[in-house]
Structure formats: C-alpha cells, structure tokens
N, C-alpha and C positions, 0 to 999 in steps of 0.2 A: 503494499499499500504506499502510495507516494505520500510524503511528509506535506501537509499544507503549508503554504508560504506565510512569513511574517509580512506584517506592514508597518514601515515608518512613513508617516505623513506629516511633513514640515511644511507650515505656511507662514508667509510673512503678511504684515499688516500694511495695506497700502502701497503696493510695490508693482507698478506697471511692468509690461512686458519687455518694454525696450531698455529696462535698467539693468541690463547683463551683458558680459562679453559675448556670451554665445548667441545673442541676438544681433550683435553688430555694433554695440555701442564702443565708440573707440575711447572713452574716457573712464568709464568705471573698471575697478579692478575686481574681478570675480574668477580667480583661476580654479578654485575647487568647484564651483558650479559649471564651469567650462569644460573640466575633465569629466564631470559627471555626465554632461550633455553628450560627450564623444561616445559614450557607451549606453545612451539611453534613448527612450521614444520621446521625442520633443514635439509636443503638440502646439503647432505653430499659432492657432486660432482659439485659444482657451479664452472664454468669455465668462466675466462675472455678471450673471443674468440681472442681478439688482445690486449695482455697485456701491454697497454699503455694508458695514460690518456684521450687524446682527442678521440681516436677510440671508447673507452668503453663508453664514455659520449655520443656520436654521436648514437651508436647502442642503448644505454638505451632510450634515447628520440625518435628515429624514428622506433625502432624495426627491423632495416636493417643491414646488413653485410657492411663491410666497403667498398667494391668495389661498392656497391650501394649508400650508402650515401657519399662516396668519401673521407672520413677522415680516411686514413690509416696512417697518420703522425699527430704528436702534432702541436698545434698552427696554425690550419687551421678554416676556417669559415664555420659554418654548413648552408647549403642552407635551406630555407622555403618552404617546399613543402605544408604547412598548415595543417599536420596531424602529428605534433609532440605531446610528451605526454602533455605538457602544452596546448597546443590548443585544443586537443581532450577532455580532461577531461573539460576545460573551457566550450567547445561548449556543453558539456553534462550536464551543470549547475553546476559544481563545481568551487569553489574559489581555487585560486593556489598562492603558495608561494615558494620562492627559497632563501635560506641563504647559503652563502659560496663562494666555488670555482666554477667557470663556466667552463671555458677552452674549450669553443666552439664558440668565437667569431673571434680569429685569426687575430685581428687588433692590437695586443699589449697587453701585459699582464697587463698593468695599464690604458687601454684606457676606457673611459666611454662607456657603452653599453646603447644606446638608447631604448624605449620601442618597437620599431618595429623589433628589433634583441632578444628579449628576450623569443621568441618561446611559448608566450601563459602565461607566469608566470606574475602574477599581484603585489603581495608584492614582494619587491626585495631590498636585501642587500647583494651585490655580489661585487666580483673582478674577473676578468679573470683568475689570477693565481699568487699566491704568496707563498713562502714557509718562509717568515719572520714571524714567528708565534707570535712573542711578540711585533713586530710593524707591525701588519697586516692592510691593508687597505681594504676599500669597497667603493661603491657608494650606497647611500640610496634613492631608488626610481628614481625620475626624476631629482634630484639634481646632476648636474655635477661637483660639487666641491666634490673632494676625502676627506673621513673621515678615521679615525683610530679607530679600536676595542680597547676598554680598557684592556690591558693588553693581557694574552695569549688568542689567537683566539678561541680556542677551547671552552674555559669557557665563553667568551663575547657572542659568536655566540649562545651557548646554553642558556643563559639567555635570548636573543632577542626571541629565538624560544619558550622558556617557556612562555613568556610574549604573544606571538602571540597564542599559543595554549589555554592558559587560556582565551582569549579574545572571543574564540569561544563557550564558555559555553552555551549562550543563542541563538546561531545562529541556525537556521534549514537547512542551506545550507552546503552541504558537502564539503570537501576540499581535496585537494592535496598538501602536505606539503614536499619539499625536503630540506634535510640539508646535504650540502657536506663539509666535513672536508678537511683541508690540510694534518694533520698529520695521520699517524705516518710517512709519508714521510720524507727523510732526508731533513735537518740536524737534527740529533738525539739528540744533546747536548743542543738544546733549549727547551727541554721539561721541566716542571716545577722541581726545584729543590728537593722539598719536596717528588716528586714522583720518581725521580731518586734515593733518598736515600733508596728506598724500594729494589733496584735492584743492590747491590754490584757486580761488573764485575767478581770477583773471584767466585761467586756462581751461575752464569749463566749456566745451562744445556743446552749445545750446541746440534745441530742436527748433525747426525752420518755422514753427508755428508759435513761437515766443514772440509778442510784438517788441518793438525795439523799446518802447518805453518801460517795459518790465525786465529788460535784459539783466540789469545790475540785480535787481531782487531774485531773479531766477538763478544767477551765478551764486549768490550768498546762500540760497536754500540748498541747491545741489551739492555745495560742499558738505554739509552735514547729511544732507539724504544720502548721498554716495558712501560716506564714512559708515552710515548704519548698514547699508547694503554689504559694504567689505566685511563688516563685523558679522553679518549673517553668513556670508560665504565662508568665512573662517570656521563658522560652527558646523556648516556642512561637512568641511574637511575632517573636523574632529568626530562627528557622528560616523562618517565613512570609516575612519580609522578604528573606530569602536567596535564597527560590525566586522571588520576583517580581523581584529584581534580575537572577537569572540567566535569566530568562524561561522557567522551568519549572513555574510553579503551575498553568497551565491543564491541563497532561497528566502531573500527578502524583497519584497516590493517596496522601493524607495520613491516616494512621490515628494516633490519640491513644486510650490506654487504660492499663489497670494490671493487673499480675500478678493480685492480689487485694487484698481490703480490709483495715481495721483496726478492731478494735473501740472502742478509745479510750474504754473504761469503760462502754460501753453493754452491758447485761445483765450487769454485773459481778457481780450478786449470784448469777448462775447459772454463770458462767464465770470464776472466779478464776484466779489465775496469770498471770504475766507473757505467757507465749506463748499460754497457752490462750485468753485472751480478745482478743488482738490479731487473730488469724487462725485458720485451721483449723476453726473452728466453721461450723453450717449457718444461723447469722444472717445476715441481710441486710449487715450492717456488714462481714462477712468474704467473702462470696461475690459480692457485687453490685458490679460495677465499672464505671466511665465508658467509653463506646465512641463516638468520633466517626469518620466516614469522610467524606473530601471528596475528589471528582475532578471538578472544573468542567467539563472537556471533556465527560465523560459525563453527569454529573448535574445540570448548571448550578449556580447559587449560590443555590438555594432551600432552606430546611431541610426535612427530611423525619423524622418520628419513626416509628421501627419498633418495634412492641412485641412482637413474636415473640421469645422468648429464643434467644440463640445461647450457645454455650459454648466453652470454649478450643479444643478440636480442630477446631471449624468455621473458624477463622480463616484457616488456610493454605489449603485447598481453595478457600475465598472468593476469596481474594486471587489464587490461581492462575486460577480461573475469570474473574474479572475482566481478567486478562492475557492470556486465550485460550491458557493453557498447560495441558497435559494434567495432569489428576491422577493421581498414582501409585496403584497398585491398593492399596498398604500403608495408605493413608490411610483412617481410619475416621470422621473429621468429615464433616459435611454442608456442600456448597456452598450458602449461603444467598443468594447473590448476586441470585437471581430475586426476591426479596423487596424488593429495592432498586429494581427496575425497574417492576413492574406492580402494586405496592402489594397484592399477594395475601400479606397478612401472616399471617392465622390465628392459630393457637396451637400450641404444641409444648411437650413435656416435656424438660428438659434434666437429664442425670445431675449430681448432687453427691454427693462422698464424701470421707471421711478414712478412710484405709485403716490407718494406724498412728500414733497421736498422738505428738506429740514426747515426752512424759512421761506417767507413769502417774497422770493426773489422776483424780480420784474421779468417780462420776456425776454428782454434783451441781455439778461444776465444768465440765462441758460438753467435756471432753478425751476423751470416748469415741470409739471407732470407729463411722462410721454411712454408710449409702447413702441416697438420697434423691432427690427430683425438684424442680425449679423450672419452674414454668408461668408463664403471663403473670400468673396470679391468686394461686395458692397456692404453698406451701412444704410439702411433705411428706417427713418423715425417719423412718427406722427405725433402730435400734441392734441390738445382738446378741440383745435381749430381745423385739424386736417394735417395733410403732409407736411412736414417741418424740414428734414433733412434727407438728403441722398449723396452720400460718398462713394466714389469708386476707389477703393483703398488700394487697388493696383496701380492705378495712374496716378493717384493722389494720395500717397501714403500718410501725409501729415494734415489731410483733410482742410485743404485751404480753399477749396471750390465747391459750394455747394450747388448740386446739380438737380435739386428738386424742381419740378415743373419746366425742365430744361426742353426747348423745343426739338432738340435732336430726336428724331423718332425711335431711334435705338433705345436711348434713354428713357423716351416716354414709355416704351414697351417694358423696360426693366422695372420702371416705377410701377406699372400697372401690375406685373406679375408679383412683385414685392408686396404689394398692398393687398392682393388677393391671397396670398400666403400668411400675412400677417393677420388678416381677418380670420382665416382658417385656425391659426395657433390661438388667438384670443378666444375663438368659439369653443376649442378644445379645453381650454381652461377656465371657462366660464366666466371670463373677463369682459364686462361691458365697458371697460373703461370710464369708471366713475369719476366724479371729481374727488378732490382729496377730502374735503370736508365731509362729503357723504360716504366716502370710503371709511374714514376714521369714525364716523357715527355708527356704521353697520357693524364695524368691528368692536366698537365700544372704547375707542381711542380717542375721543374728542377733546380730552383734557390732557393728552400726552404730547410732550414737546417735540419728540421724534427723534432728538439727537441720541 
C-alpha cells in the first residue's frame, strides 16, 4: 500500500505574483523560491477569487465561494460544517498543524480561539490577526495566556515549523501542516534592517503602471516590501532543509502561494485610498498570486508551467484529490489536479468578485463592488452599472488600456462571450449581484465595518 503524501502549505499575506524572481522580477531576491520553482508545478494564473484576507482563507478551508461560506468581508467567524480542510484531513488519518495568522474567528483580533473553533487543526500556535511583526503575539495550544514570538515573527514561526517538521522523522502518520505568514502585508518599514539594506529605494525597478507622481512613494514601499519577501524566501529554504533532513521531501506536497496581492501604487490614479489600491480591486496586482506545487515522488523534479487559471476554492479539492481523499459534496471548487498530470491545460474562466468594499470609495477610486472573470488571456469586469473593465493581459500585461466597449469587432465578440460566461457563473453561484448594503443586510452584517 502506497504511503499517502504529507502536505506543507505555506502562504504569505498580500504578495502579488510578480514579486518573485521566478516570475521575472529583476529586483527582488528570492533564490530559495526560484530553486523550488525549478522543480515544481508553477500555476502561472493563480487567482484570488475575492482578494481580501478572510474570504480567501474561508475559501481555502471550505472549497466554497464567499456567498456560500458567507465570509465576503474581513473579521467574520467561519461556521463549522464539519468538512473543512483540517477536519477532512484529520478524518482521513492525518495529523494537522497550523502556525501563524488565522483571521477566520471573527471575535477579536487578539482573542483566544478554543479548540472547538480551530476547524480540525491540532498543533496550534496562532493569533487571529496582527501586523506587528516584531512584537507579534500568539496562543500556544490550549493555553489562554497570550505569548509573544521572539523577534521578527517570520523567523520565529519558521523556527517553530522546522522543529515540528523534524519531529515527524520517525512518524508513520501523514500530516497536513499550514504556515500562514503576516508579511509582506504592510507596514513595510518593519522588515529586518539587514534585508532592507539590500533594496535601496533609488534602485527599485517599478512597474509600468505606477504613475509618475507616486514613484517615490512606490520606491520607499518596495524597499520594505521586498525585504519582507526575502525573509519569507529564506524561510522557504529552512523549511525545505528540514524536510530533507527528516527524509520527508520526496513524499511531501509543498505549496507556496499568497492569499491576495498588493497594488503598491500601481494604478494609483484610479484606485486611491490606502485600502483601495493595495487589494480588493480587480487589477492583476491585487488578484494574481504566486502558486508553486512540488511533489517529487509523483511529479519528479522537472518544472512544469500550467497556464490554466485556478481560483481559491479549487485548492482544497485539488489537494484532496492528490492525496486520494474523497471530496465532500459541499465543496464548490474544481479539482484541477488532472491538469498537472496529462498536460491537458486548456483555458478556463474563474470568478473574481468584491461584494462589499471596505469603505465607500468613489467610482474613480476603484473601490466599487464588482463581479468579473479572469481567463488565461483576459480580465473582464462589470460593476453595478454594467461592463467596467476589459483587459487583454497578453498584449497589455500592465493593464494600461481598458478595452471595454472597444469598437474593434474581435474585442466586441470577446466581451460578449465573456459577459455570457460571467452570467452563467453567477447563476451557478446563485449570485444576483446585490448592492453591498442589501447583501450585508441579508447576511446580518449591516453593522460590520468589513475590514
């Protein structure tokens, strides 16, 4: 009988796909991730369905879309349907562990989370949410006295993760291990000074969609942002070494990704406001995240690029399928593992949505609610007034030219086809595109701030 694979699932908070060396970024230093990419499946179009922290995490754990699990805003509690990631893997005989940021309890960002609200995860060193990375707190298992990580939390959490992974050397029980980092989410200036020194602001190469009047701000932000990313990269190296030393690398599915991206001044002229342009918008910097999956025993150590888009609800059923575990009926995402096996990649339209923006940004600021599609080539988005954005990401990767209502007959046909596909997806999800206030009222969130 074949031994089931282990899973190490590592994800950053607010890290766009372009912020790595293996995706072609000439500035950021990510040698460990680049080495991992050289022997991994690289999903080139991994999309955060609702590019906000809590919605992504709820979709990851349930395989459901936000209007099903109900967490389309931050700081809401995930209901227990008994079939979340930790619970299903635990029920299949896996040991489970979670370290880092949770952001699924919704009862206060520093509140103790008892065992019955941990969704099946046993080993537990977690805080609901913090961005104080150098005075970062957590709860250790069932101890309701809050503790503090020693120093910069990415380093401290990685050390704990390494210790846990090495402890598995003699175990015959497979495991699901999740490590959820807070960085590179702002504040950027709290990154380690020695890593910030690697990125002088004047040497930053900016994206072409950063307006000239925000260039200096972008350079300053990128210094700390890239330093956080390099710290995470170093952690990937330490985790990989721990797996090797414990003899676990060959039969461990190792995933690296992020919950959503970060605008970092891209499109700043269209998406003003601190929260508005960092995330929740439909631009590539917000929705497009890195995604590497490595499993040497199954896929070998040769790189494979998969261009078919996948979205947040697809991750859970795909991991279950790879491990030979039945997928619960409540899961809505698609098992895309076949695309890793036979090269039948094709194309696919995945849903992107912002159900209720954090604040009442004006239309010009990009904070409006939307529903849209991301295919291998196009991004198509409508707001409450109708078609809003159409980008040809192949010809215009920085999304500098909105082609919605373009008179070109080919683009008109593309828009019509994407609109029909969007209508179909929304019908499948039971989404009538309600106004945010109406949606909040229906779910009982009318007094919830949403951040």
